[in-house]
N, C-alpha and C positions, 0 to 999 in steps of 0.2 A: 367621226373619231372615237375614239373612248371617252374617256369622262367629260360631263357634259360642264363647260367651264360658263360661270357669269356671261352675260353681255358686255362686250368693250364700249364704255360710254363714249361719246360725242367729244373729240377733243378740241370742236371748234368753237365751243360756249368760253373758250379764256380767253379769244382774238378781238372779241367784243367788249373788253372793258364793263366785267362782270359787275352786279353790284354785291354787295355782302352774303347777302342769303345765297345767289350762286355758287359763291367761291365756295363756301362753306361744302356746298351739295357736291363740285366738284373737287375739292378735296377727301371729302368722303367715299368717293367712288374710286381716287387713288388708291386711298392707302387698303381699300376692299381688294383691288385687282391684286396689290402689293404681296397682302397674308395670301390671297389664292394663290399667286407664284410658289413664295413659300413651303404652303402646303404643298404644293407640286411635288419640287424636287423634294423635300421630307417624303412625299411617299413613293419617290422611286428609290430610297437607299433606306427608307426605315426598319427594313426588316434583317437588315444585310449585318452581319457581325464580325468581327475577326480578318482572316485571309480573306475573305468576299469582297472587302473593304478594298484589297491588298494583289491585284492577281497578277499572273506575271506578266511580264512584258508584252505588248502587241500592238501593233503597226496602227491599228483603226479605231483604237481605246486608250481610255487614258486611268491610271489605279484611280478607283474611285471615292477614297479617300481625299485625294486631290483635286479632283473635278467639282467636288464639294466645296472645297475650300475656296478655289478658282471662283468661280460663281459669288460666294461671299463676296474676296476681292473687288471681281468687276462691280459689282455695286458700289464698295465703299471708295475704289478707285476712281469711277467715271459718273458715280452722283456725289457723291458727299465729299471727295477731292474737288472736283470740279467749281460747288458752291459753296467752297473756301473752308470746309475743314481740314488742321494744320495736319493733325497726323491720322494713322492708320488704327482701328479698331484691333490691331493683332499685331505684335511688332514680328519684324521680318516678314511682313504680308508681302510687300512688293519682290522680295526675293524670293522666295517660294512661289507665291502665283501667278506672276506678271507670264501669261503664255508665247510673248513675244521675247521676254528674257530668259526665259527657262524651256530648253527646248525637250521635244516631246522625251527623247530617249532618258535623258536627266532625273524626269519625275519620278521614275522609280528606286533613285539612290536619295532625295531627299529626307533629312531630318523632319518629317511632317506631324502637326499638334495629334493628338489621338484623337478618335473617333468622336467619345462625347466634347472636347474641347473645340474638332470642327466645327460641328452641331452648335454648339456656344457660341463660334464668331459667328457664324451666319444671323444667329439670332438677335446677337447687338448690332449686327450690320442693318437688319433690318428692322429693328425698334426705332436704328436713327433714322432711318431712313422714313418711316412712318411719320415720326415727329417732325420732320421737316414739311414732308408732303401736307401735316395736317393746319401746319402754318401760313398754307397758301394765299400772298396776298395782291399787292398790285406788283411791283418791283419786278424778281427775277421768275416772276409767276412764268411766260412762256417758255423760257429755258428749262426750267426745272421741270415742268408737265415732258417736255421732249429726252431729258436725263433719264425720265424716269421711265416712258418709253425707252429708249434703248437699251435699258439696265432688264426692264422686263421680258424685249425679246430675247436677248440675249440667255437669261435664265430660261427660260422656256425651250430655247433650241437645247441648251444643254441637260434640260429634261428628257427632251427625247434621247438624245446623245445614250443619258444615262439608260434607256430602254433596250436601246441598239446593243449595249455593252452588255447587258441582263441578257441578251438573246446569242449574243456573241459567247460568252462561258457558258452559257448553259444552265443560268441561274432560274428560279421561278420566275413568271412574269411578276410584277410589281402588286401588290394588292390593289392599289387603286386603278389599275388598268385594266378598263370595259373591253370586252371581247369585240374583234372585228364587226361589222355590223353585217347581218344576214341577209341586207338586202340584196335584189338582182343587180348586180353593177359590172357583170359581165353582157350585156345587152348585144342580141345579134342586128347585123344591119348598121347602115353607116350615114352621116350626114353630112349633108353634101352644102358649101356654100361656093358663090357668085365672088366674083372679081372684085376687090375696091381696096377699101384702106381701113388698116385698125392703128387703137391709139394703145400704146404701151407706157406703161407710168405710175406712178401710186396711188392706191388704192386713198377718195376721200375722205373715208369714216376711220385709215387706218390707226390702228394705236401709237404708230410711230413708221415712216419710210427710209429704209437703207439708201446710201449713197447710190448704189448700183439699181436703184429703182427710178431715178431721175435721171434728167430731166422728163417732162411729158414728149413722147412725139409721135408721129405718124409714119407707117411702111404702107406701100402701093404693093400691093399681090395680087396675086390671081387666083384661080377657081380651084378648089380642093374638096378631097372627100376625106371622112375620120370615121374611126368606128364610135360608135353609140356610146360603147363599155368598154370597159377592160380588158385586156385580152386573159384568159382565162387558165388555170391550172391546166385542162382540158386540150386546149389549143397549144398550149407549153410544151405539155405529153404527149401529142401529136409531131410537134418538133423533135422533139429527144429516140424519139420512137423511128424517125425518120430517120435517124445517124445524124441528127442535128449537130450533135459534139465533134461529130470525125468529120466531116465534110468542109474542107479548107473555106470553098466555094460559097461559103454562107456567110464569113467570115471575113469584117477588115483583117488586114495586117498586123496591126498591133493587136486585135483583138485575139487572131491565132496564136499570138505568142502569149499571152495572157493563159487561154485555155489550153496550151500544150503544157508551159511550165505548171500550172494547177493539175493536171490530169482531170481536166473535168469532164465528166460525163454525163450530169444533167444539175440544173439547179442545184445550190450551195446547200442545203438543208431538204435536199428530198434523199429518201431510201427507196432502196428496190427488195421487198420483201419480199416478194417471191415472184413466180412467170408473171400475175396479174395482179402482183398487190405491191400499193405504193403510200411511204408512210413521207410525212413531215415531222421534222423538229419544231414544236415549238415551245420556246425556253427551255426547261428544263424534260419536256412530255415528248413524246413522240404519237401521232396521231393520223390515221389513214389521211392520205391525201385530199380532200375537199374539191372536185371535179370543176365545182361552179364558181368557187373562190376566185378573185383576182389573183395571178400570179406576183410575188413577190422576194424578194431578198435578189433580185437580178442586176446584174452589170449591165451599162450599158453597152458593152461588146455584147452582150448578151441578146439586149433588147435588137442591138441592129443585125444580127444572125436570124433572130425568128423573124423581123421585118422583112431579109432577102429570099428567107424561107418561103415567107407567105406572098411573097410578091409583092411587098407595101415597102412602105419608106416610113419611119418619123415624124412627125410632126416638127415644124420647127415655133418656135415658142410664139411666133405670134398666130399661127394658126390655131396651136394649142388656146390662147387669150380668146380670139374669134370664138370658137365652138364653146368654150366653157362660160361667155358671158353671153351666149346665145338662149342659154337657160333649156336647151335639149338634150337628150343622151343622159346619159349615168355617171357617177362613179368619179365624176371634176375632182371634187373635194373631200379630204378626210378618209381616204380607205389606203389608198397607197401614192407615195410622190411618183410622179408619171416623168421617163427622160424624155426631153427633147432633144431635137438633131442640132441646136445650139452649140457653138462651145460660149462657155460663159466670158463675155467682153462688155466694156462699159458701151451705156446709151450715147449716143452724138451730143456732144454737150457736157459728159461727166464730169463733175466737180468732187473732187475730193471730200467725203464727211468729217464734219468735227463736233466732238472731240475722237472719237473712235477711229484714226485714220486708216489701221490697218485692216478696217472689215473686209474691205473689196477689192482694192488697188494691187495689194501682192498675189492674189491668183487668179488675176485674167487669163486666158489664154487656153490651158489644157484643160480645166473642168469642163461640162455639161450643165446648163441648165436643165433644174427639173421645176415641175409647176404640181400643184395642187395638195398637198400636206398627206401624211398618212394617219391611221387611228392612234397613233403614240400626239400627234402632232397639238400641244395647245391651241387655243383658237387665235390666239393676236398674230399667227403665222400662217393661218387658213384662211387664206385671201388672194384674189385675182393679180395682185401685182406685187407681190412676192417674191424674188426668184432668191429660189435654193441653187446649190452649188455642191458638185463632188467631180475628183476624179472618174475617168471610166471604168477602173476596175475594179471601185466599189460594190460588194455584194452585202456589204452587210447594211448598209438604207434597210429601209422597207418601202422597197422604190417596185413598179412595174410599167405598166405601159399598155398605150393607144397606138394604132397603127393608123396610117395618111397615105392617100394616092391622091396623082396629081404632081403637076413643076412650078405649081407656084411656092413664093416664101412664109405667106398667111396672108389672112386675109379677114374680117369682122361679120358679124349678122348684122350688124347697124353699117351698111357699106354705104359709100357714093358711087355709083358705075360711072 
């Protein structure tokens, strides 16, 4: 992934009635994580001024000034107010930044605070959160830590969304965003797994587990094979040059409608320079297409079409988890999000999470599950159990794929035959 974040601490220490010294260590760690999260948000926007913070409306991004205020509001609402604070730290915060009360298209017409006032709101909120975390004691410790994890993960999601928006709008890359890894992530060959079962569920040491990750459960599956590495630009180029975007037989019905409406002939950020030359837009620059790098900014429709062209399919979520857990192959985490075949549905026994009841439940159905994380994903979200989810046409997401073969729905390296 990009910038290296400090390691996430073990949340289990608060469950065993820690002594005063241990509580102090935990509180210090929580405050440190909070400050790093604020630094990531600031780093995604600090160099932008004026109109750059208020871009024209678009279906996949927010006004950047609104998004910054929304991150501050989430801490204000889901941490400070949940723990007893009576008022918000900005007048009218709820009417401006509540994403479920303020529709997406309305956000461009709001009378928002200025850039400096919005950053000041973020600073006030984070300082108040830090003060509360520093006072960790016995009482509400577990609840405070859980709310901290929720708000921190939420901020990190928006940090990645801000990076995606900068790519969409053609801004320069954020100054604190490291370049994608140059490691060999598109290895040839495949990994094979026998039939068995796989356990899906939250990571034991996760800073926070969302409701859609729970409860843990087993899935019985059959044998499968999966790419050892990510599908590369070279492989995607073979699809393009074989007429992949013009041949109906490789596309799902809805995918073909999307491709036709978009008049798409190649991945979103590719450009044909000459007969044998290809470029790729990376933020505000056009650079030679790196044929050995993982293909990215692909919609689920494009991923499905490529799989059909290659005589393969997308892995299920269970298959992907199995392969990643095995420790074999390359590029499972922190380079590009990877589409799976699975629709985003709740696990058996799902219970709506509190207090953020709207995180998962409104979106079950048409969205697809992605796994793994991109080079812009902060560490709190780069973990085995985390389930990302987007609608299948989204190609602004830093997403690619690996392909699969076999008829099963998933399996596990640590299987029971």
